[in-house]
C-alpha positions, 0 to 999 in steps of 0.5 A, spaced: 500 500 500 503 506 497 503 511 503 504 519 503 511 521 503 512 525 510 518 528 508 514 532 502 512 537 507 508 541 501 502 535 503 502 537 510 503 544 512 500 551 510 505 555 515 510 552 510 508 557 505 507 563 509 514 565 506 511 565 499 505 569 501 509 574 504 512 576 498 509 582 495 506 580 488 508 573 488 502 569 489 499 573 484 504 571 479 504 564 480 496 564 479 498 566 472 500 559 471 494 556 474 488 554 470 481 559 471 478 552 473 483 551 479 483 558 481 475 558 481 475 552 485 480 554 490 475 560 492 469 556 492 472 551 497 475 557 501 468 560 502 466 553 505 472 552 510 472 552 517 477 552 523 470 552 528 471 544 528 477 540 528 479 533 529 484 529 534 486 522 533 489 518 538 494 513 536 491 511 530 495 506 526 491 503 520 493 507 514 487 507 511 483 509 517 487 515 518 487 517 510 479 516 510 478 521 516 483 526 513 479 525 506 472 526 510 475 532 513 476 535 506 470 533 504 466 537 510 471 543 509 475 541 516 482 545 515 485 542 521 487 534 523 491 533 529 494 526 531 497 523 537 502 519 535 507 517 540 509 511 537 511 514 530 506 509 526 501 514 523 501 513 516 496 515 510 494 511 504 495 515 498 489 510 495 484 512 500 486 519 501 485 521 494 489 527 494 486 530 501 493 530 504 494 536 500 489 541 502 488 539 510 493 541 515 496 535 519 499 536 526 502 531 530 503 530 537 508 526 541 503 526 547 495 527 549 497 532 554 501 536 548 495 536 544 490 538 549 494 544 551 495 546 544 487 545 542 485 549 549 490 554 547 486 555 541 480 556 545 477 549 543 472 545 547 474 537 547 469 532 545 470 525 546 465 520 543 463 514 548 457 510 548 457 511 556 453 517 556 446 520 555 449 526 551 447 526 543 450 530 538 443 534 538 445 536 545 452 538 544 453 546 544 456 548 538 457 556 539 465 555 541 470 551 537 470 544 538 475 539 537 472 532 536 476 526 539 477 519 536 480 513 539 484 507 535 481 501 532 481 497 538 481 500 544 478 507 542 479 513 546 484 512 553 480 513 559 485 519 560 483 522 554 475 521 556 477 524 562 480 531 559 474 532 555 469 537 556 463 534 553 462 526 552 457 524 546 454 518 543 452 516 536 446 512 537 446 505 534 441 500 534 445 493 532 449 488 536 456 492 535 458 497 540 461 502 536 462 504 528 469 504 525 473 510 526 472 513 519 465 512 519 464 515 526 468 521 524 464 522 518 457 521 522 459 526 527 462 531 522 456 531 517 451 532 523 456 538 526 458 541 520 450 542 518 449 544 525 454 550 525 453 552 518 445 553 519 446 557 525 446 565 524 449 566 530 456 562 529 462 565 525 464 559 523 468 561 516 476 563 516 478 569 517 481 574 512 488 572 514 487 565 514 484 565 507 490 569 504 495 564 507 491 558 505 489 560 498 497 562 497 498 555 499 493 552 495 496 556 489 503 553 490 500 546 491 496 546 484 503 548 480 507 541 479 513 545 479 512 551 483 519 551 486 522 552 479 517 558 478 519 561 484 526 562 481 523 566 475 520 571 480 520 577 479 520 576 472 525 580 467 523 586 464 
């Protein structure tokens, strides 16, 4: 199974492209090498992108599951994916991700503590998915940014992660199984909460103008196969 090459930083980190977005006129110059269809798609997707919801995965180790969650994030307009990977085994299957790694920012942490501290500092409330609670997604308040936590394929979330959560919610099930696959759980939760925040007139879930500018620049660069070579031609000779 082919994996996304982690040394290929362009897949993962929008912040990497900040150096280019800060050069006056550079992104506009690079846009001249992109198709109108691509530029229009970038604008369309940017308008639906959000940081109001994000996902935190705890020790996911099957490449197809991590890739499926990332692809789901992209489909629902979630810009950030956070991964706790203490044993350095998180990988992404390229055949499942379908290019989503280019558009969603991936953040890795070596511990639950460091991931929680980072998300809390950004104003997120942590939401643990658990069958052992009465709260449903309908009951979950969405006025504050939410980080949705999902555990690994066999054990689910650790007790420590559940204890750190501000909210615990369950996904209703009516069969013999006690849980959904991790990627299915993420899709179900993101679908419902994404609809919920986008329908609310009181929630500003969209990206800030600064965030849009940075992400737009990164996406323009990622859309150009040989953008590093094009950088060498800027500014163009008169």
